C-alpha positions in Angstrom: -0.2 0.3 0.0 0.9 3.1 -1.1 1.1 6.7 1.4 1.4 10.2 -0.8 0.3 14.0 -0.8 -3.2 14.1 -3.1 -2.5 15.3 -6.2 -3.9 18.8 -5.0 -2.8 19.3 -1.5 -1.6 22.9 -1.5 -0.4 23.7 2.1 -1.0 27.3 2.2 -3.0 29.4 -0.3 -3.7 33.1 0.6 -5.5 34.6 -1.7 -6.2 38.4 -1.4 -9.3 40.3 -3.9 -10.0 43.5 -3.2 -11.3 47.1 -4.6 -10.5 51.0 -4.2 -12.2 53.4 -5.9 -9.4 56.3 -7.2 -10.3 60.2 -5.7 -10.2 61.6 -9.1 -13.8 63.2 -8.9 -13.0 65.3 -6.2 -10.7 67.6 -8.3 -14.2 69.4 -9.6 -16.2 70.9 -8.2 -20.1 70.1 -8.0 -21.1 66.4 -9.9 -21.4 67.7 -13.9 -20.3 68.2 -16.7 -17.8 66.8 -19.0 -14.9 67.3 -16.7 -16.8 65.6 -13.6 -17.7 62.2 -16.3 -14.5 61.9 -17.5 -12.6 62.1 -13.4 -16.0 60.2 -11.9 -16.0 55.9 -11.5 -12.4 55.0 -11.8 -11.9 51.8 -9.7 -8.3 49.8 -9.0 -9.6 46.0 -8.3 -7.3 43.1 -8.5 -6.1 39.3 -7.1 -3.5 38.7 -5.8 -2.0 35.1 -4.4 0.7 33.3 -2.5 0.7 29.8 -2.7 2.9 26.8 -1.8 3.1 24.4 -5.5 1.3 21.1 -6.0 2.9 17.8 -5.0 5.6 17.0 -7.2 4.4 13.0 -8.4 8.0 10.3 -8.5 7.6 8.0 -11.0 9.9 5.4 -12.6 8.3 4.3 -15.8 10.9 1.5 -17.1 8.8 -1.3 -15.3 11.8 -2.2 -12.8 10.2 -4.1 -10.5 9.0 -6.7 -13.5 4.3 -6.3 -12.5 3.9 -4.8 -15.8 2.7 -2.0 -14.3 3.1 1.5 -16.4 4.9 3.5 -13.7 1.9 5.4 -13.6 -0.2 6.3 -10.4 -0.3 6.5 -7.2 -0.4 2.5 -6.2 2.5 1.8 -8.9 5.3 0.1 -8.0 7.6 1.5 -9.3 9.1 4.4 -8.2 13.2 5.0 -7.5 14.4 4.1 -4.7 14.9 7.2 -1.4 17.4 7.1 1.4 15.7 9.3 3.1 17.7 12.7 3.5 16.1 15.9 2.9 16.3 16.3 -1.5 17.3 20.5 -1.1 15.0 22.6 -3.3 17.0 25.7 -5.7 16.1 28.1 -7.9 15.3 27.1 -11.0 15.8 30.1 -12.4 19.7 30.1 -11.4 20.3 26.8 -11.2 22.5 24.7 -14.0 19.6 23.5 -16.2 16.7 24.7 -14.3 16.9 22.0 -11.7 14.3 22.4 -8.8 15.4 19.7 -6.3 18.7 17.5 -5.2 18.5 14.5 -7.2 21.1 12.6 -5.8 18.8 11.3 -2.8 17.4 9.1 -5.2 18.1 5.8 -7.0 17.1 2.7 -9.5 14.7 0.7 -8.3 16.0 -3.3 -8.0 15.3 -5.4 -10.5 12.3 -7.3 -9.8 11.9 -5.4 -6.9 9.8 -2.5 -5.8 11.5 1.3 -5.1 10.3 2.1 -1.4 10.1 5.9 -2.8 7.0 7.3 -2.0 5.3 8.6 -4.8 4.2 12.4 -3.7 6.2 13.7 -0.1 7.1 17.1 -1.1 6.3 20.0 -3.1 6.7 21.8 -5.8 7.5 25.3 -7.0 4.6 27.8 -5.4 3.1 30.9 -7.0 3.1 34.7 -6.2 0.9 36.5 -8.6 -1.0 39.7 -9.2 -4.3 39.6 -11.3 -4.6 43.9 -11.4 -7.5 45.6 -13.8 -8.4 49.4 -13.8 -11.7 50.4 -14.4 -14.1 52.9 -15.1 -17.5 53.3 -15.6 -19.2 56.2 -16.9 -22.8 57.5 -17.1 -24.0 58.3 -20.2 -27.5 58.8 -19.8 -29.7 57.6 -17.4 -29.9 54.0 -18.8 -26.6 53.8 -21.1 -23.2 53.5 -19.8 -19.6 52.9 -20.5 -17.8 50.4 -19.1 -13.3 50.9 -19.9 -11.1 48.3 -18.6 -7.1 48.0 -19.0 -6.4 44.8 -17.6 -3.2 42.6 -16.7 -2.6 39.4 -15.4 0.5 38.0 -14.1 1.4 42.2 -13.9 4.8 42.1 -13.0 6.1 39.6 -14.9 6.6 37.1 -12.3 8.3 33.7 -13.2 5.6 31.3 -12.3 7.0 27.5 -12.9 5.6 24.3 -13.6 6.5 21.9 -11.2 9.4 19.9 -12.7 10.0 16.3 -14.0 9.0 13.5 -11.8 10.3 10.6 -13.9 13.5 9.0 -11.7 14.4 7.3 -15.7 13.7 10.8 -17.6 17.5 12.8 -18.8 15.9 15.5 -17.1 14.4 14.6 -13.8 14.0 17.4 -11.1 14.1 19.7 -13.9 11.5 22.6 -14.9 11.0 22.4 -18.3 7.6 25.4 -18.4 6.2 28.1 -16.9 2.8 29.9 -16.6 1.9 32.6 -18.7 4.1 35.8 -18.3 2.9 38.9 -18.3 -0.7 39.5 -20.6 -2.4 42.8 -20.7 -5.7 43.1 -22.4 -8.3 46.6 -23.4 -12.3 45.6 -23.3 -14.2 49.0 -24.2 -18.3 47.5 -23.0 -20.9 49.6 -23.9 -24.4 49.3 -21.6 -28.0 50.2 -22.3 
């Protein structure tokens, strides 16, 4: 029987959503006229997320256990051996070959014997993400309004790397090979009537 972290286990997850009405309309006297319509209704809205990463799934897909297993799944017998020492994490942006964890604590399983590693026992890279928008509502008439949005996803263009390769027999075992989207911006204009 294998035990391990759930595939979707996130130990820490902080998500903050916020909205701030910009006080530009206080720069004009009265509540009429084109200047008031231009300066009124501006908002900054956003969602910020700091989270631990998802668990890294370890596997050895060469069927060295001789069970006819494919080396995938939580209950597979095809896992690398683990010597019990901590596997230190590295910064994939500055480590050789974008290495995320120290692979020296793992070794190939003995032929005909199940590996003693745990399929999921430590987490991958976390997320530090800021999505923000500048938003404005302009009421043209009592029943008509114009909505403007300038939105940025991953505003600070922080590299959000995905989990490293967990297949022991892969040449890039423990290396990060992909990342989430970089900064994306979009502009929207909507007429409401």
